[in-house]
PDB file of N, CA, C and O in Angstrom:
ATOM      1  N   MET A   1     191.088   3.424 168.113  1.00  0.00           N
ATOM      2  CA  MET A   1     192.437   4.150 168.295  1.00  0.00           C
ATOM      3  C   MET A   1     192.019   5.446 168.996  1.00  0.00           C
ATOM      4  O   MET A   1     190.911   5.924 169.243  1.00  0.00           O
ATOM      5  N   ARG A   2     193.183   5.830 169.216  1.00  0.00           N
ATOM      6  CA  ARG A   2     193.420   7.401 169.838  1.00  0.00           C
ATOM      7  C   ARG A   2     194.696   8.009 169.529  1.00  0.00           C
ATOM      8  O   ARG A   2     195.684   7.378 169.153  1.00  0.00           O
ATOM      9  N   ALA A   3     194.634   9.287 169.707  1.00  0.00           N
ATOM     10  CA  ALA A   3     195.744   9.897 169.296  1.00  0.00           C
ATOM     11  C   ALA A   3     195.759  11.160 170.242  1.00  0.00           C
ATOM     12  O   ALA A   3     194.739  11.632 170.745  1.00  0.00           O
ATOM     13  N   VAL A   4     197.225  11.724 170.452  1.00  0.00           N
ATOM     14  CA  VAL A   4     197.382  12.764 171.131  1.00  0.00           C
ATOM     15  C   VAL A   4     197.931  13.986 170.659  1.00  0.00           C
ATOM     16  O   VAL A   4     199.052  14.047 170.154  1.00  0.00           O
ATOM     17  N   ILE A   5     197.028  15.150 170.837  1.00  0.00           N
ATOM     18  CA  ILE A   5     197.495  16.469 170.157  1.00  0.00           C
ATOM     19  C   ILE A   5     197.922  17.316 171.137  1.00  0.00           C
ATOM     20  O   ILE A   5     197.144  17.644 172.033  1.00  0.00           O
ATOM     21  N   THR A   6     199.276  17.803 171.092  1.00  0.00           N
ATOM     22  CA  THR A   6     199.665  18.563 171.828  1.00  0.00           C
ATOM     23  C   THR A   6     199.774  20.205 171.142  1.00  0.00           C
ATOM     24  O   THR A   6     200.021  20.289 169.939  1.00  0.00           O
ATOM     25  N   VAL A   7     199.610  21.289 171.838  1.00  0.00           N
ATOM     26  CA  VAL A   7     199.522  22.595 171.262  1.00  0.00           C
ATOM     27  C   VAL A   7     200.345  23.520 172.613  1.00  0.00           C
ATOM     28  O   VAL A   7     200.213  23.427 173.833  1.00  0.00           O
ATOM     29  N   ILE A   8     201.320  24.513 171.658  1.00  0.00           N
ATOM     30  CA  ILE A   8     202.073  25.055 172.424  1.00  0.00           C
ATOM     31  C   ILE A   8     202.103  26.248 171.837  1.00  0.00           C
ATOM     32  O   ILE A   8     202.118  26.173 170.608  1.00  0.00           O
ATOM     33  N   GLY A   9     202.121  27.570 172.384  1.00  0.00           N
ATOM     34  CA  GLY A   9     202.265  29.052 171.789  1.00  0.00           C
ATOM     35  C   GLY A   9     201.778  30.111 172.566  1.00  0.00           C
ATOM     36  O   GLY A   9     201.330  29.973 173.704  1.00  0.00           O
ATOM     37  N   LYS A  10     201.859  31.092 171.997  1.00  0.00           N
ATOM     38  CA  LYS A  10     201.181  32.392 172.755  1.00  0.00           C
ATOM     39  C   LYS A  10     199.630  32.270 172.874  1.00  0.00           C
ATOM     40  O   LYS A  10     198.848  32.047 171.950  1.00  0.00           O
ATOM     41  N   ASP A  11     199.350  32.451 174.134  1.00  0.00           N
ATOM     42  CA  ASP A  11     197.560  32.451 174.327  1.00  0.00           C
ATOM     43  C   ASP A  11     196.884  33.415 173.583  1.00  0.00           C
ATOM     44  O   ASP A  11     197.224  34.586 173.754  1.00  0.00           O
ATOM     45  N   THR A  12     195.976  33.153 172.776  1.00  0.00           N
ATOM     46  CA  THR A  12     194.894  33.894 172.332  1.00  0.00           C
ATOM     47  C   THR A  12     193.572  33.212 172.485  1.00  0.00           C
ATOM     48  O   THR A  12     193.423  32.048 172.859  1.00  0.00           O
ATOM     49  N   VAL A  13     192.656  34.029 172.169  1.00  0.00           N
ATOM     50  CA  VAL A  13     191.267  33.580 172.392  1.00  0.00           C
ATOM     51  C   VAL A  13     190.896  32.673 171.560  1.00  0.00           C
ATOM     52  O   VAL A  13     190.996  32.997 170.377  1.00  0.00           O
ATOM     53  N   GLY A  14     190.379  31.329 171.850  1.00  0.00           N
ATOM     54  CA  GLY A  14     189.833  30.509 170.742  1.00  0.00           C
ATOM     55  C   GLY A  14     190.638  29.539 170.353  1.00  0.00           C
ATOM     56  O   GLY A  14     190.363  28.977 169.293  1.00  0.00           O
ATOM     57  N   ILE A  15     191.673  29.165 171.022  1.00  0.00           N
ATOM     58  CA  ILE A  15     192.716  28.264 170.262  1.00  0.00           C
ATOM     59  C   ILE A  15     192.050  26.984 170.649  1.00  0.00           C
ATOM     60  O   ILE A  15     192.044  26.232 169.674  1.00  0.00           O
ATOM     61  N   MET A  16     191.456  26.417 171.757  1.00  0.00           N
ATOM     62  CA  MET A  16     190.810  25.128 172.032  1.00  0.00           C
ATOM     63  C   MET A  16     189.489  24.923 171.054  1.00  0.00           C
ATOM     64  O   MET A  16     189.241  23.876 170.456  1.00  0.00           O
ATOM     65  N   ALA A  17     188.911  25.797 171.022  1.00  0.00           N
ATOM     66  CA  ALA A  17     187.846  25.773 170.024  1.00  0.00           C
ATOM     67  C   ALA A  17     188.026  25.455 168.507  1.00  0.00           C
ATOM     68  O   ALA A  17     187.278  24.714 167.869  1.00  0.00           O
ATOM     69  N   LYS A  18     189.075  26.086 168.028  1.00  0.00           N
ATOM     70  CA  LYS A  18     189.678  25.819 166.692  1.00  0.00           C
ATOM     71  C   LYS A  18     190.360  24.598 166.658  1.00  0.00           C
ATOM     72  O   LYS A  18     190.419  24.141 165.517  1.00  0.00           O
ATOM     73  N   VAL A  19     190.963  23.827 167.627  1.00  0.00           N
ATOM     74  CA  VAL A  19     191.529  22.689 167.587  1.00  0.00           C
ATOM     75  C   VAL A  19     190.272  21.902 167.407  1.00  0.00           C
ATOM     76  O   VAL A  19     190.100  21.269 166.366  1.00  0.00           O
ATOM     77  N   SER A  20     189.454  21.906 168.292  1.00  0.00           N
ATOM     78  CA  SER A  20     188.324  21.112 168.571  1.00  0.00           C
ATOM     79  C   SER A  20     187.419  20.812 167.616  1.00  0.00           C
ATOM     80  O   SER A  20     186.660  19.844 167.562  1.00  0.00           O
ATOM     81  N   GLY A  21     187.620  22.167 166.489  1.00  0.00           N
ATOM     82  CA  GLY A  21     186.603  22.205 165.650  1.00  0.00           C
ATOM     83  C   GLY A  21     187.253  21.334 164.368  1.00  0.00           C
ATOM     84  O   GLY A  21     186.498  20.835 163.535  1.00  0.00           O
ATOM     85  N   VAL A  22     188.508  21.210 164.286  1.00  0.00           N
ATOM     86  CA  VAL A  22     189.070  20.695 163.183  1.00  0.00           C
ATOM     87  C   VAL A  22     188.874  19.171 163.502  1.00  0.00           C
ATOM     88  O   VAL A  22     188.617  18.402 162.576  1.00  0.00           O
ATOM     89  N   CYS A  23     188.973  18.773 164.634  1.00  0.00           N
ATOM     90  CA  CYS A  23     188.543  17.476 165.299  1.00  0.00           C
ATOM     91  C   CYS A  23     187.210  17.020 164.628  1.00  0.00           C
ATOM     92  O   CYS A  23     187.031  16.106 163.824  1.00  0.00           O
ATOM     93  N   ALA A  24     186.369  17.855 165.145  1.00  0.00           N
ATOM     94  CA  ALA A  24     184.863  17.582 164.816  1.00  0.00           C
ATOM     95  C   ALA A  24     184.658  17.654 163.307  1.00  0.00           C
ATOM     96  O   ALA A  24     183.823  16.930 162.764  1.00  0.00           O
ATOM     97  N   ASP A  25     185.297  18.388 162.726  1.00  0.00           N
ATOM     98  CA  ASP A  25     184.902  18.249 161.240  1.00  0.00           C
ATOM     99  C   ASP A  25     185.330  16.826 160.475  1.00  0.00           C
ATOM    100  O   ASP A  25     184.715  16.324 159.534  1.00  0.00           O
ATOM    101  N   SER A  26     186.579  16.281 161.133  1.00  0.00           N
ATOM    102  CA  SER A  26     187.128  15.007 160.723  1.00  0.00           C
ATOM    103  C   SER A  26     186.606  13.970 161.517  1.00  0.00           C
ATOM    104  O   SER A  26     187.222  12.904 161.528  1.00  0.00           O
ATOM    105  N   HIS A  27     185.331  14.123 162.346  1.00  0.00           N
ATOM    106  CA  HIS A  27     184.715  13.148 163.059  1.00  0.00           C
ATOM    107  C   HIS A  27     185.629  12.426 164.252  1.00  0.00           C
ATOM    108  O   HIS A  27     185.376  11.294 164.664  1.00  0.00           O
ATOM    109  N   ALA A  28     186.765  13.272 164.763  1.00  0.00           N
ATOM    110  CA  ALA A  28     187.546  12.909 165.747  1.00  0.00           C
ATOM    111  C   ALA A  28     186.714  13.357 167.052  1.00  0.00           C
ATOM    112  O   ALA A  28     186.216  14.480 167.126  1.00  0.00           O
ATOM    113  N   ASN A  29     186.601  12.393 168.077  1.00  0.00           N
ATOM    114  CA  ASN A  29     186.041  12.702 169.323  1.00  0.00           C
ATOM    115  C   ASN A  29     186.949  13.117 170.363  1.00  0.00           C
ATOM    116  O   ASN A  29     187.945  12.465 170.676  1.00  0.00           O
ATOM    117  N   VAL A  30     186.628  14.129 170.860  1.00  0.00           N
ATOM    118  CA  VAL A  30     187.621  14.765 172.206  1.00  0.00           C
ATOM    119  C   VAL A  30     187.255  13.844 173.167  1.00  0.00           C
ATOM    120  O   VAL A  30     186.082  13.827 173.541  1.00  0.00           O
ATOM    121  N   ILE A  31     188.151  12.991 173.682  1.00  0.00           N
ATOM    122  CA  ILE A  31     187.955  12.333 175.011  1.00  0.00           C
ATOM    123  C   ILE A  31     188.584  13.147 176.283  1.00  0.00           C
ATOM    124  O   ILE A  31     187.869  13.086 177.284  1.00  0.00           O
ATOM    125  N   GLU A  32     189.732  13.861 176.419  1.00  0.00           N
ATOM    126  CA  GLU A  32     190.091  14.276 177.552  1.00  0.00           C
ATOM    127  C   GLU A  32     191.060  15.566 176.917  1.00  0.00           C
ATOM    128  O   GLU A  32     191.780  15.571 175.918  1.00  0.00           O
ATOM    129  N   VAL A  33     190.814  16.483 177.765  1.00  0.00           N
ATOM    130  CA  VAL A  33     191.599  17.699 177.627  1.00  0.00           C
ATOM    131  C   VAL A  33     192.390  18.461 178.912  1.00  0.00           C
ATOM    132  O   VAL A  33     191.862  18.714 179.995  1.00  0.00           O
ATOM    133  N   THR A  34     193.689  18.745 178.555  1.00  0.00           N
ATOM    134  CA  THR A  34     194.145  19.392 179.870  1.00  0.00           C
ATOM    135  C   THR A  34     194.974  20.753 179.141  1.00  0.00           C
ATOM    136  O   THR A  34     195.504  20.755 178.031  1.00  0.00           O
ATOM    137  N   GLN A  35     194.916  21.720 179.979  1.00  0.00           N
ATOM    138  CA  GLN A  35     195.723  22.853 179.350  1.00  0.00           C
ATOM    139  C   GLN A  35     195.615  23.860 180.526  1.00  0.00           C
ATOM    140  O   GLN A  35     194.817  24.040 181.446  1.00  0.00           O
ATOM    141  N   SER A  36     196.934  24.521 180.034  1.00  0.00           N
ATOM    142  CA  SER A  36     197.331  25.462 181.286  1.00  0.00           C
ATOM    143  C   SER A  36     197.703  26.838 180.333  1.00  0.00           C
ATOM    144  O   SER A  36     197.988  26.836 179.136  1.00  0.00           O
ATOM    145  N   VAL A  37     197.626  27.772 181.066  1.00  0.00           N
ATOM    146  CA  VAL A  37     198.174  29.146 180.676  1.00  0.00           C
ATOM    147  C   VAL A  37     199.060  29.622 181.613  1.00  0.00           C
ATOM    148  O   VAL A  37     198.667  29.896 182.747  1.00  0.00           O
ATOM    149  N   LEU A  38     200.368  29.773 181.232  1.00  0.00           N
ATOM    150  CA  LEU A  38     201.627  30.440 181.810  1.00  0.00           C
ATOM    151  C   LEU A  38     201.765  31.805 181.716  1.00  0.00           C
ATOM    152  O   LEU A  38     202.369  32.040 180.669  1.00  0.00           O
ATOM    153  N   GLN A  39     201.534  32.681 182.224  1.00  0.00           N
ATOM    154  CA  GLN A  39     201.464  34.148 181.966  1.00  0.00           C
ATOM    155  C   GLN A  39     201.212  34.334 180.436  1.00  0.00           C
ATOM    156  O   GLN A  39     199.999  34.527 180.355  1.00  0.00           O
ATOM    157  N   ASP A  40     201.675  34.368 179.357  1.00  0.00           N
ATOM    158  CA  ASP A  40     200.827  34.557 178.206  1.00  0.00           C
ATOM    159  C   ASP A  40     201.081  33.510 177.171  1.00  0.00           C
ATOM    160  O   ASP A  40     200.945  33.720 175.965  1.00  0.00           O
ATOM    161  N   MET A  41     201.576  32.014 177.859  1.00  0.00           N
ATOM    162  CA  MET A  41     201.881  30.992 177.198  1.00  0.00           C
ATOM    163  C   MET A  41     201.024  30.125 177.278  1.00  0.00           C
ATOM    164  O   MET A  41     200.816  29.785 178.443  1.00  0.00           O
ATOM    165  N   PHE A  42     200.144  29.369 176.176  1.00  0.00           N
ATOM    166  CA  PHE A  42     199.471  28.397 176.103  1.00  0.00           C
ATOM    167  C   PHE A  42     199.902  27.010 175.980  1.00  0.00           C
ATOM    168  O   PHE A  42     200.788  26.792 175.154  1.00  0.00           O
ATOM    169  N   ALA A  43     199.428  26.015 176.665  1.00  0.00           N
ATOM    170  CA  ALA A  43     199.733  24.585 176.509  1.00  0.00           C
ATOM    171  C   ALA A  43     198.625  23.681 176.779  1.00  0.00           C
ATOM    172  O   ALA A  43     197.969  23.736 177.819  1.00  0.00           O
ATOM    173  N   MET A  44     198.415  22.830 175.818  1.00  0.00           N
ATOM    174  CA  MET A  44     197.438  21.949 175.818  1.00  0.00           C
ATOM    175  C   MET A  44     197.634  20.437 175.265  1.00  0.00           C
ATOM    176  O   MET A  44     198.185  20.138 174.205  1.00  0.00           O
ATOM    177  N   ILE A  45     197.146  19.677 176.074  1.00  0.00           N
ATOM    178  CA  ILE A  45     197.511  18.071 175.545  1.00  0.00           C
ATOM    179  C   ILE A  45     195.856  17.497 175.570  1.00  0.00           C
ATOM    180  O   ILE A  45     195.084  17.517 176.529  1.00  0.00           O
ATOM    181  N   MET A  46     195.598  16.961 174.109  1.00  0.00           N
ATOM    182  CA  MET A  46     194.144  16.592 173.997  1.00  0.00           C
ATOM    183  C   MET A  46     194.200  14.873 173.776  1.00  0.00           C
ATOM    184  O   MET A  46     195.128  14.258 173.250  1.00  0.00           O
ATOM    185  N   LEU A  47     193.329  14.472 174.160  1.00  0.00           N
ATOM    186  CA  LEU A  47     193.454  12.988 173.553  1.00  0.00           C
ATOM    187  C   LEU A  47     192.305  12.757 172.697  1.00  0.00           C
ATOM    188  O   LEU A  47     191.306  13.367 173.079  1.00  0.00           O
ATOM    189  N   ILE A  48     192.160  12.092 171.707  1.00  0.00           N
ATOM    190  CA  ILE A  48     190.984  12.015 170.701  1.00  0.00           C
ATOM    191  C   ILE A  48     190.909  10.566 170.244  1.00  0.00           C
ATOM    192  O   ILE A  48     191.835   9.817 169.931  1.00  0.00           O
ATOM    193  N   ASP A  49     189.569  10.334 170.278  1.00  0.00           N
ATOM    194  CA  ASP A  49     189.161   9.163 169.389  1.00  0.00           C
ATOM    195  C   ASP A  49     189.214   8.989 167.884  1.00  0.00           C
ATOM    196  O   ASP A  49     188.353   9.622 167.273  1.00  0.00           O
ATOM    197  N   ILE A  50     189.922   8.373 167.277  1.00  0.00           N
ATOM    198  CA  ILE A  50     190.112   8.529 165.707  1.00  0.00           C
ATOM    199  C   ILE A  50     189.372   7.054 165.212  1.00  0.00           C
ATOM    200  O   ILE A  50     189.718   6.761 164.068  1.00  0.00           O
ATOM    201  N   ASP A  51     188.701   6.357 165.654  1.00  0.00           N
ATOM    202  CA  ASP A  51     187.993   5.255 165.458  1.00  0.00           C
ATOM    203  C   ASP A  51     186.992   5.630 164.076  1.00  0.00           C
ATOM    204  O   ASP A  51     186.989   4.938 163.058  1.00  0.00           O
ATOM    205  N   LYS A  52     186.193   6.814 164.263  1.00  0.00           N
ATOM    206  CA  LYS A  52     185.321   7.054 163.024  1.00  0.00           C
ATOM    207  C   LYS A  52     185.748   8.020 162.120  1.00  0.00           C
ATOM    208  O   LYS A  52     184.879   8.473 161.375  1.00  0.00           O
ATOM    209  N   LEU A  53     186.972   8.474 162.000  1.00  0.00           N
ATOM    210  CA  LEU A  53     187.590   9.565 161.124  1.00  0.00           C
ATOM    211  C   LEU A  53     187.033   9.394 159.677  1.00  0.00           C
ATOM    212  O   LEU A  53     187.032   8.318 159.078  1.00  0.00           O
ATOM    213  N   ASN A  54     186.589  10.502 159.211  1.00  0.00           N
ATOM    214  CA  ASN A  54     186.258  10.636 157.977  1.00  0.00           C
ATOM    215  C   ASN A  54     187.271  10.916 156.860  1.00  0.00           C
ATOM    216  O   ASN A  54     186.877  11.086 155.707  1.00  0.00           O
ATOM    217  N   CYS A  55     188.465  10.962 157.157  1.00  0.00           N
ATOM    218  CA  CYS A  55     189.574  11.071 156.579  1.00  0.00           C
ATOM    219  C   CYS A  55     190.974  10.276 156.975  1.00  0.00           C
ATOM    220  O   CYS A  55     191.058   9.718 158.069  1.00  0.00           O
ATOM    221  N   GLU A  56     191.962  10.256 156.119  1.00  0.00           N
ATOM    222  CA  GLU A  56     193.035   9.452 156.561  1.00  0.00           C
ATOM    223  C   GLU A  56     193.654  10.341 157.756  1.00  0.00           C
ATOM    224  O   GLU A  56     193.679  11.570 157.688  1.00  0.00           O
ATOM    225  N   PHE A  57     194.219   9.515 159.006  1.00  0.00           N
ATOM    226  CA  PHE A  57     195.024  10.327 160.121  1.00  0.00           C
ATOM    227  C   PHE A  57     195.711  11.154 159.716  1.00  0.00           C
ATOM    228  O   PHE A  57     195.635  12.218 160.330  1.00  0.00           O
ATOM    229  N   SER A  58     196.727  11.093 158.485  1.00  0.00           N
ATOM    230  CA  SER A  58     197.797  11.822 157.832  1.00  0.00           C
ATOM    231  C   SER A  58     197.137  13.066 157.440  1.00  0.00           C
ATOM    232  O   SER A  58     197.779  14.111 157.549  1.00  0.00           O
ATOM    233  N   ALA A  59     195.753  13.094 156.930  1.00  0.00           N
ATOM    234  CA  ALA A  59     195.185  14.543 156.684  1.00  0.00           C
ATOM    235  C   ALA A  59     194.647  15.207 157.820  1.00  0.00           C
ATOM    236  O   ALA A  59     194.401  16.410 157.742  1.00  0.00           O
ATOM    237  N   LEU A  60     194.382  14.409 159.130  1.00  0.00           N
ATOM    238  CA  LEU A  60     193.912  15.014 160.261  1.00  0.00           C
ATOM    239  C   LEU A  60     195.065  15.911 160.915  1.00  0.00           C
ATOM    240  O   LEU A  60     194.941  17.057 161.348  1.00  0.00           O
ATOM    241  N   SER A  61     196.169  15.150 160.885  1.00  0.00           N
ATOM    242  CA  SER A  61     197.478  15.615 161.058  1.00  0.00           C
ATOM    243  C   SER A  61     197.956  16.785 160.250  1.00  0.00           C
ATOM    244  O   SER A  61     198.604  17.680 160.792  1.00  0.00           O
ATOM    245  N   ASP A  62     197.677  16.807 159.041  1.00  0.00           N
ATOM    246  CA  ASP A  62     198.076  17.994 158.366  1.00  0.00           C
ATOM    247  C   ASP A  62     197.287  19.045 158.404  1.00  0.00           C
ATOM    248  O   ASP A  62     197.832  20.101 158.085  1.00  0.00           O
ATOM    249  N   LYS A  63     195.600  19.114 158.845  1.00  0.00           N
ATOM    250  CA  LYS A  63     194.796  20.144 158.995  1.00  0.00           C
ATOM    251  C   LYS A  63     195.154  20.867 160.275  1.00  0.00           C
ATOM    252  O   LYS A  63     194.911  22.050 160.511  1.00  0.00           O
ATOM    253  N   LEU A  64     195.822  19.921 161.148  1.00  0.00           N
ATOM    254  CA  LEU A  64     196.165  20.658 162.648  1.00  0.00           C
ATOM    255  C   LEU A  64     197.253  21.062 162.513  1.00  0.00           C
ATOM    256  O   LEU A  64     197.590  21.671 163.528  1.00  0.00           O
ATOM    257  N   ASP A  65     198.313  21.037 161.467  1.00  0.00           N
ATOM    258  CA  ASP A  65     199.763  21.645 161.201  1.00  0.00           C
ATOM    259  C   ASP A  65     199.473  22.964 160.636  1.00  0.00           C
ATOM    260  O   ASP A  65     199.918  24.054 160.994  1.00  0.00           O
ATOM    261  N   SER A  66     198.604  22.667 159.636  1.00  0.00           N
ATOM    262  CA  SER A  66     198.044  24.037 158.880  1.00  0.00           C
ATOM    263  C   SER A  66     197.559  25.133 159.737  1.00  0.00           C
ATOM    264  O   SER A  66     197.905  26.306 159.597  1.00  0.00           O
ATOM    265  N   LEU A  67     196.632  24.635 160.751  1.00  0.00           N
ATOM    266  CA  LEU A  67     196.024  25.545 161.765  1.00  0.00           C
ATOM    267  C   LEU A  67     197.073  26.001 162.625  1.00  0.00           C
ATOM    268  O   LEU A  67     196.992  27.183 162.960  1.00  0.00           O
ATOM    269  N   GLY A  68     198.250  25.190 163.154  1.00  0.00           N
ATOM    270  CA  GLY A  68     198.903  25.702 163.780  1.00  0.00           C
ATOM    271  C   GLY A  68     199.958  26.978 163.236  1.00  0.00           C
ATOM    272  O   GLY A  68     200.285  28.022 163.801  1.00  0.00           O
ATOM    273  N   ASN A  69     200.311  26.452 161.977  1.00  0.00           N
ATOM    274  CA  ASN A  69     201.148  27.543 161.320  1.00  0.00           C
ATOM    275  C   ASN A  69     200.282  28.956 161.250  1.00  0.00           C
ATOM    276  O   ASN A  69     200.699  30.064 161.585  1.00  0.00           O
ATOM    277  N   SER A  70     199.059  28.655 160.762  1.00  0.00           N
ATOM    278  CA  SER A  70     198.075  29.744 160.892  1.00  0.00           C
ATOM    279  C   SER A  70     197.959  30.751 161.949  1.00  0.00           C
ATOM    280  O   SER A  70     197.680  31.943 161.817  1.00  0.00           O
ATOM    281  N   LEU A  71     198.196  30.139 162.942  1.00  0.00           N
ATOM    282  CA  LEU A  71     197.982  30.742 164.479  1.00  0.00           C
ATOM    283  C   LEU A  71     199.298  31.185 165.227  1.00  0.00           C
ATOM    284  O   LEU A  71     199.396  31.954 166.184  1.00  0.00           O
ATOM    285  N   GLY A  72     200.371  30.444 164.486  1.00  0.00           N
ATOM    286  CA  GLY A  72     201.520  30.720 165.384  1.00  0.00           C
ATOM    287  C   GLY A  72     201.688  29.908 166.265  1.00  0.00           C
ATOM    288  O   GLY A  72     202.425  30.253 167.188  1.00  0.00           O
ATOM    289  N   LEU A  73     201.129  28.671 166.298  1.00  0.00           N
ATOM    290  CA  LEU A  73     201.270  27.809 167.110  1.00  0.00           C
ATOM    291  C   LEU A  73     201.930  26.339 167.013  1.00  0.00           C
ATOM    292  O   LEU A  73     201.501  25.769 166.010  1.00  0.00           O
ATOM    293  N   SER A  74     202.639  25.725 167.584  1.00  0.00           N
ATOM    294  CA  SER A  74     203.271  24.319 167.395  1.00  0.00           C
ATOM    295  C   SER A  74     201.759  23.462 167.634  1.00  0.00           C
ATOM    296  O   SER A  74     201.047  23.667 168.617  1.00  0.00           O
ATOM    297  N   ILE A  75     201.491  22.664 166.754  1.00  0.00           N
ATOM    298  CA  ILE A  75     200.676  21.628 167.284  1.00  0.00           C
ATOM    299  C   ILE A  75     201.330  20.353 166.442  1.00  0.00           C
ATOM    300  O   ILE A  75     201.689  20.332 165.264  1.00  0.00           O
ATOM    301  N   HIS A  76     201.362  19.395 167.348  1.00  0.00           N
ATOM    302  CA  HIS A  76     201.894  17.841 166.972  1.00  0.00           C
ATOM    303  C   HIS A  76     200.880  16.988 167.394  1.00  0.00           C
ATOM    304  O   HIS A  76     200.354  17.084 168.502  1.00  0.00           O
ATOM    305  N   THR A  77     200.542  16.037 166.435  1.00  0.00           N
ATOM    306  CA  THR A  77     199.390  15.068 166.436  1.00  0.00           C
ATOM    307  C   THR A  77     200.428  13.800 166.523  1.00  0.00           C
ATOM    308  O   THR A  77     201.458  13.772 165.849  1.00  0.00           O
ATOM    309  N   MET A  78     200.122  12.961 167.247  1.00  0.00           N
ATOM    310  CA  MET A  78     200.861  11.829 167.322  1.00  0.00           C
ATOM    311  C   MET A  78     199.758  10.498 167.582  1.00  0.00           C
ATOM    312  O   MET A  78     198.923  10.602 168.481  1.00  0.00           O
ATOM    313  N   HIS A  79     199.815   9.410 166.839  1.00  0.00           N
ATOM    314  CA  HIS A  79     199.068   8.242 166.889  1.00  0.00           C
ATOM    315  C   HIS A  79     199.079   7.591 168.083  1.00  0.00           C
ATOM    316  O   HIS A  79     200.210   7.597 168.570  1.00  0.00           O
ATOM    317  N   GLU A  80     198.111   6.924 168.873  1.00  0.00           N
ATOM    318  CA  GLU A  80     198.533   6.231 169.956  1.00  0.00           C
ATOM    319  C   GLU A  80     199.569   5.455 169.994  1.00  0.00           C
ATOM    320  O   GLU A  80     200.335   5.351 170.952  1.00  0.00           O
ATOM    321  N   ASP A  81     199.654   4.767 168.760  1.00  0.00           N
ATOM    322  CA  ASP A  81     200.556   3.314 168.539  1.00  0.00           C
ATOM    323  C   ASP A  81     202.170   3.857 168.561  1.00  0.00           C
ATOM    324  O   ASP A  81     203.101   3.166 168.975  1.00  0.00           O
ATOM    325  N   ILE A  82     202.288   5.050 168.102  1.00  0.00           N
ATOM    326  CA  ILE A  82     203.757   5.526 168.236  1.00  0.00           C
ATOM    327  C   ILE A  82     203.977   6.176 169.468  1.00  0.00           C
ATOM    328  O   ILE A  82     205.154   6.225 169.827  1.00  0.00           O
ATOM    329  N   PHE A  83     203.070   6.720 170.252  1.00  0.00           N
ATOM    330  CA  PHE A  83     203.393   7.322 171.743  1.00  0.00           C
ATOM    331  C   PHE A  83     203.594   6.222 172.526  1.00  0.00           C
ATOM    332  O   PHE A  83     204.541   6.303 173.308  1.00  0.00           O
ATOM    333  N   ASN A  84     202.844   5.041 172.523  1.00  0.00           N
ATOM    334  CA  ASN A  84     203.128   3.901 173.236  1.00  0.00           C
ATOM    335  C   ASN A  84     204.422   3.257 172.997  1.00  0.00           C
ATOM    336  O   ASN A  84     205.098   3.030 174.000  1.00  0.00           O
ATOM    337  N   SER A  85     204.926   2.898 171.772  1.00  0.00           N
ATOM    338  CA  SER A  85     206.277   2.597 171.318  1.00  0.00           C
ATOM    339  C   SER A  85     207.100   3.349 171.901  1.00  0.00           C
ATOM    340  O   SER A  85     207.961   2.823 172.607  1.00  0.00           O
ATOM    341  N   MET A  86     207.052   4.703 171.763  1.00  0.00           N
ATOM    342  CA  MET A  86     208.251   5.647 172.414  1.00  0.00           C
ATOM    343  C   MET A  86     208.328   5.430 173.992  1.00  0.00           C
ATOM    344  O   MET A  86     209.346   5.665 174.643  1.00  0.00           O
ATOM    345  N   HIS A  87     207.283   5.014 174.465  1.00  0.00           N
ATOM    346  CA  HIS A  87     207.370   5.031 176.005  1.00  0.00           C
ATOM    347  C   HIS A  87     207.624   3.893 176.894  1.00  0.00           C
ATOM    348  O   HIS A  87     207.792   3.886 178.114  1.00  0.00           O
ATOM    349  N   ARG A  88     207.617   2.637 175.782  1.00  0.00           N
ATOM    350  CA  ARG A  88     207.682   1.327 176.384  1.00  0.00           C
ATOM    351  C   ARG A  88     209.274   0.715 176.439  1.00  0.00           C
ATOM    352  O   ARG A  88     210.084   0.776 175.514  1.00  0.00           O
ATOM    353  N   ILE A  89     209.452   0.231 177.513  1.00  0.00           N
ATOM    354  CA  ILE A  89     210.976  -0.162 177.875  1.00  0.00           C
ATOM    355  C   ILE A  89     211.380  -1.593 177.432  1.00  0.00           C
ATOM    356  O   ILE A  89     212.518  -2.009 177.653  1.00  0.00           O
TER     357      ILE A  89
END
């Protein structure tokens, strides 16, 4: 299974490192990343493999949400099943 993480906020040093660090601590493997900095705004989409998580998916989502709150970023984590269901006609 996979999940999609989106990160949006003011650009600062180390955002990708901090988000990927939370993923690594939870044994979520980063598969693909795209990021862009528009003037001083940071935007990133990260696709992760969650097959070997060492915690519940909701716990990973909560950790990333807490990280976002501490950094002043919006971090949203969505399970692949929900993402696919939202975009299926």
